[in-house]
Phi, psi and omega in degrees: 000129181286138175282134178261132180249125183267123180264118176232107183273145171281168180297324179294321179292321177298315180298320180295318180291320179294322177294324178297320182280340186277342181183176181091171182254113181223159179291152180298324180296318180294320179295320179294322177296321178297318178296321179299313182295319179294319179293319179295321178296327180281355176099009180290151179284161179300319180294319179295320179296314182300320181289319184284325182275334180085041178229173177278163180297327180294327178294318177298314181299312183295321181295316179295319180297317182292331177289314184291318182278339180240249179203186183296319181297319179295323181289330183273337186271167180282139172283157175297125182263143178290157179155175181291150178293153178299137184286321183262134175283175179300319179295318183291326175295319177298321178294321177297317180298315180297319180295319182298332181256014173264176180293137179291166180301157180303136180086000179245138180280331182203168177282143169247168179299321180293319179295320179295319178298317179295318180296320181291327176299320181290335185261351181233183182259011180289147175278331180204147175220124184277158176295333180290323176298316179296316182299316182294319180293323177295318181294321180298326181263010178055043180262135180226081186295348178280347177271155184235145169203162181288127183198165173277114186268123181284154173258109184277092178237192182300320180296318179300311182296319181298315180292321180298313181292326178298313182290318180295321176298321180297314180293331183280346180294147174293156181300136179222106182302335180281339182224067183293155176250119184242125173272133184230135178204172176214158179208138175279149177226152176262131179268122182235154180229166180278137174275322178237149182296127178299153177267125185296153179290150176228164177305123180085002181218132180286162173297140184246134178240143177288145182289342179273141179217166177243148181269133180245030178094195181228165176213172179234139178249121170265132186237128174249136179219123178282125184287343186240004175207159184283073178225137175211158181217133177243127179243129182260129177225166177279333183225172175230049181282176180300323180294327177293318177299315180299319179297322178295319181293321178292322176297323180297316183281321188267333185253307188276325182226059183293338183261356181288141178288315179209134182253118177270120184251122176264124186209166182272189190260027177302143187300333180280348182274075183211162176297329180298334180298325180290327177287334175289326187269328187234164170300156186303319182294322179289319178299317181293322179301315181291316184293334179298337182254009181242146171227119182269131177236109187270139176291156173302147180297137180065021180245003183274000000 
């Protein structure tokens, strides 16, 4: 005898499902599950729901069961499907992505799936990698190595792989308050102002801005981001010289993480991002004090 599961939605859940069906981009399966739950909540029979939504009775049964035993999110999401484990690990997928956007082998105009599979075999311990495995991983990451655009192309060599694995290992570690992982970067921005007063928004009309603007100079943003907790800090400066970098590192150790034993900083290869910058900015004893609590982990070149 089949167990019957009674679906009773709250008003908030009904509103969420109706909003889901009214717009946005969602998978067809998720939309059908939303329709099933709304119909079940309205009192429709399983047979009626299956006929109106265009699914099998087992789909109706499973969706109702997952809602009653779990929650709305569980009912709408995909269940874990059986099958073989993924052949490529996270590191190996990152290596595939980097290889796909590096220069193709000599005598080749572009990478093919077979060439990428052969290259990955040389860089990993796998005995075989099929072109279909490569194709699926590229498709999942929306990679199209046959297309071209102007970019900094990395050289995937031993140094590249060593730095990549170092950073990926760092990200994979569990959170440790004594040894936080901080991503650090900077970007210049242009400060602009309005030449004419914007026109305020009205019902049925967006706020309007004049296309002409005036320049108010530039600034630099230093950005700190904790890889293992929801914390970030943005510092605004006029320049991004070595002394500015050194001030950021001292602020990181003395202000933001004064109790941490060692702070691992992930950063790119900008010339100012070095231990020497602290010796330029501070006396040797002060520079050494700050550096004793810092560990720099550099990204592969052209991979940031």
